[in-house]
N, C-alpha and C positions, 0 to 999 in steps of 0.2 A: 101500217106503220103508225098512223094516227092513233089507232086503238092502243098500240104499245105505249106511246108517250102518255096517252090518257090514263092507262093503268098505272104507269110509273109515277105520274103526278099524283094520282089518288093514293098510292102507297106512301109517298113522301108526306102527304097531308096527314095520313093516319099515324105515321111514325112521329111526326112533329107533335100531333095532338097527344099521343101517349107520353112522350118525353115531357111535354109541358105539364100534363096532369101529374106526372111523377115528381117533377120539380116543385110544383105547387103543393103537392102532398108533403114533400120533405120540408118545405118552408113552413107549412102549417104545423107539422110535427115539431120543428125546432121552436116555433113560436109558442106552441103549447107547453113545451118543456121549460122555456124561459118564464112563461106565465106561472108555472108551478113553483118556481124558486121563491124563497122567502126573502123579502127585502129587510135588511138589518142595517142599522147605523151603529158603528162602533166609534166611541169617542176616546181617543188616547191622550194621556196626560202630556206627552211630548212626542215629537217625531225624532227618534234617536236610533242609531245603529245598535244600541244596547238591546233593542227589542227585535233583533234580526230574525228569530224564528217566526214571528208573526208576519213579517214582510215576505219571508220565504213562502209561507202559506198563501199569501195574497198573489205573489208573482207566479207561483207554480200552479195556480188554479185549484188549490185544494178546497177552497170555499165553494167554488162553482161545482166541484165534484159532489159536494154534500148538499147541493141544491140551495145555496145561500147567495143572494145578490147583495154583496157587502159594500157599504159606503163608509169610508174612513174619514174621520174628522179629528183634527188636533185641537185639544182644549187649552193647551198652554197653562197647565196648573191643575193639581188634583181637585182643588175647590171648584174650578170651572167644569171639570169633567163630571164630578159628582152632581153639580147643578143640572147638567145636561141629562143625566140619567133620571134624577128625581122629577124633572119637569116633563120627561117623555120625549125630549129631543133626540135621545139616543137610547136604544134598548139595552146596550151593553157598554160598560165603562172599563177602561184599562188604566189603573192608577195604583198608588200605594194603598194597601189594605187598611192602613191606619184611618183612612177617611171613612171607611164603613163603620169603624168603631165610634168615631166622632158622631156620625149621623144617627147611629143606634142610640147612643147615650143622650143625644139631644131630643129623643122622644119621637122620632119619625115613625109613623104608623106602618107605612109601606117601606120598610127599611131595605137596605141593599145588602145582598149576600154574595160572598166570594165563592166561585166555583172552579177556578183554575189558576194556579200559580205558575208564572213563566220564569221569572228570574230568582235565583237563590243567593245571589251576592249583590252588594251595592255596586252601582255602575259608575261611580265617580272616582276621581283621582285628586291627590293633593299636588298642586303645582307650586314650585318655588321659583325664585328669580334666577337661580343658577343651580348647577349640579351640586347635589349633596349626597355623595356615595355612602356616607356614614350617617345618614339621616336617622334621627330618633324623634319620637313624638314630643319628647321634652323640649326639643328645639323650638316648639311653638310658644313656649312661655314668654310672655312679654311682647308677643308679636300681634300684628293685625292680620286677620284672615277673612277673606270674602266668603261668607257662608251661604246658607239657604234659608228658605222661608221657615219661620217659627212653626213648629208642629208638623212639618213635612218630613218624610223619611230621609231625604238627603241630610238635612240638618240634624235630625235626631240620631242617625247612625254615626255621624261625625262626632257628636257629643258623647255618644255611647263609647266610641273608641277612646276619646280623651279620658273619660272616667276610668276605663280599663287600665289606663296608664297613670292613674292618680293625678290627673290634671283637671282642675275645676274650670268648666267652660265659662263661668260667670266672673271669675276673678283672676285666673292665671293668664288669660289672653283676651284680646278684643276681637269679637266676631261681628263683622258688619253684615247685617241681614236686611239692609235697606235697598239692595240692588236687585232688580228684576232677574228672574231665573236665566233668561237668555242673554243677559248683558254683562255678566260677571267677567267673561273672558276679555271683552273689549275694555272694561274698566281696569282690569289687571294689566293689560297691554299698555294702557294709558298711564300707568304708574300708581294705581290705587292698590294699597295693601302690600303685605310682605309675602303672603301665600294666598292661594285661591283654591276652593274646592270646585272642580270642573268635571262635567260630563263630556263625553265625546260628541262631536269632533272638536270641542273647545280645547281639551287638553293637548291633543296632537297638533292642532293648529298653532297653539302658543309655542310648542316646541319647534315646529317647522319655520315659524317666523322669528325664532331666536328671542322670544319674549318670555320664555319660562321653561322649566324642566319638571317632568313628573318625578316626584321623589317617593311617593307612596300610593298604594291602591287601597281605597277604603273597602273595596270588595274582599281583598285578601285579609286585611287586618281586622275586619269586623266578623269574619267567619260567615257561616251560612245564615242568611236572614231572609224572611219573606218580603222581598223588596217591592215587587209589583204583581198584581193579580187582576184577573177578569171578574167582573161582578155585574149583577143585574138586580132589579127590584124583586123582592120575594114573591110578590103577586104575579109578576111576569113569568118567573121561573115555574111557578105552580101551574100556570095556564099553558105554557109553551115548553114542556120538558123536552120534546123531540127537537125543537129548534136549538136549545142550549146544548143538547147532545151532539147534534150535527156540527155546531160551531166548535165545540171542544174537540171533536174528531179531526176537523181541519187543522186546528192548532197543533194537535199531537203529530200530525203528518209533517208539519213545518219543523217541529222540534226533532222528530226522527231524522229529518234531512240534515239539520245542523250537527247531529251526533255522528253522522256517517259520511260527511263530506269535509273537504279541506276549507281553510279560510279563503283561499282563492276562489273556490267554487261557490261558496256562500256569498262572497262579495260580488261575484259576477251576477248572481241571481237577483240580489237586492239593489243592484246599481240603479235601476230606473226609479227607485224611491229616493235616491240621493244623488241627483244629477249634478249638484254643485260640488260634489266630492270626487276627486280623481281616483282612479282605480287603485293606485299604489297606496294612497292614504286610507281608502276604504278597506283594503285588504289588511293593512297594518292594524287598524282599529278592531276589525273582526277577529284577527288573530290574538290581539291583546285580551279581548273578552273570552275567546275560546280557551286560551291557555289557563285562565284563572277559574275555569269551571263555572262560568256565569249562569249558564242555562241548565235547567233540570233535565233529567232523562224522561220524566213524565210530568204531568201538570197537577199532580195530587198535592193539595195544600194540607199538610199534616197537622195534627194537634200540637206536636212539639214546636213546630214553626209558629203556630198561632200563639202559644204561651210565650215564646221568645218575643214576639211582636208586642204583647202586653207588657212584658218586662221593660222593653225599650221605651214604650210610652210612659210607663210608670217612672222610670229613671229621669225622663225628660220633664216630668211634672204635668203631663198632658192627659193622664188617665183619671177620670172621675168615677168610673165604674168598670168592672170587668165582665163584659158579656160572655156567655157560654160559647164554647167552640161550635156547638150544634146550632146556635142561633145565627152565627155569621159566616159559617163555612159549610158548604155542601160538596164533599169530595166525590160523590157518587158518579158524576159525569166524567170526571178525570180518570177515575178508576176503570170505568167501562171503556173509555177511549184507549187506555193503556193495557187493556186486557187483564186487569187485576180482579 
């Protein structure tokens, strides 16, 4: 009997040792896989529901699938995002592509190149103090509007729309550009201005608080414009093409998700990124962007879009030189990710 228990005890020890070795081997394997992943810092111009496909890619684990350990940092302004990329604080920047034109024209040796375009419409809305079912852009004449930073895409697209309606931004109305990007909604709610150009969730929040009403979408009225794009320094892209490709692949998966799922499903996925926004509001905002065809089907930044960008910059008086498309845009990664 003693021999039986001795043999049983010995067998249990062997089994435990085997299981332990297997678990350690698994842990070692997982650790090695994690060690293989590439650490990347992405600096985004703002944290907005407007960029939903990117957050879908993060929340659904698409970057991990591509072997990327991503750190997301919010720059709170295209100028700050560009500074982070140029200084090496971030490998990739997400901002208005106009910033890459400015940097190139300022003579940067290691300039920044766009490799993926996410949004194809402006993401902001014109908010009035009351409902205006028959709103016309000419209604802005003589009014005070809370606008955006001079030289930034939000302000330039706004002015582009005004000119399309024969309205002179400098003489036909007053545009207040002194208020910080994230503070215009609060300023408008406090009584500043007759109209305000607002991103989400600012526009919807003003409506829910009965402080304003959305009367126009700049995204709809401006048409298709290359509003935001992902970019990196030319030298980094040259040395790390496989990293840029994997990053773009993950983004395309996020974009594919938004094209094949409902606003409710998208909102549920990105909810952890916007804990301060309730699900009903989040869904309404996603639906608003979804319905106006905000997000591209692929990430290809085409030459026509780039030429339109230069036209907008020129109209705004911000273009000192017109860099060639081939210098500031590399669509090869987006084409490969989209199977083109």
